[in-house]
C-alpha angles and dihedrals in degrees: 000000000000120000117249115258119209124183112206107196147101129271090234094056114098093208092054092050088050094054092043090053092043094054094044090048094054092042101249116150112230141166117233113211112191104207092193096054099041124043093199090061091047088053093050089053093049090053091061095068136042093230089057089215123149099240109168152225091044121170125197121195107185104305096342123096129202112191117206094341 
């Protein structure tokens, strides 16, 4: 079973668009969570870090986190 991939980001962010395009190109399924359009997604991202900042893009793969890769 493949781990779930989530991209926390914003549509206006060039890095977010890059990773969305990359995962699509190589055929990996992912969930895009726009933290500027949905406050629940923003809150989920804040919970990942003690600073509670909205640093994006942020990619989670299962339990692993990649901040601003």
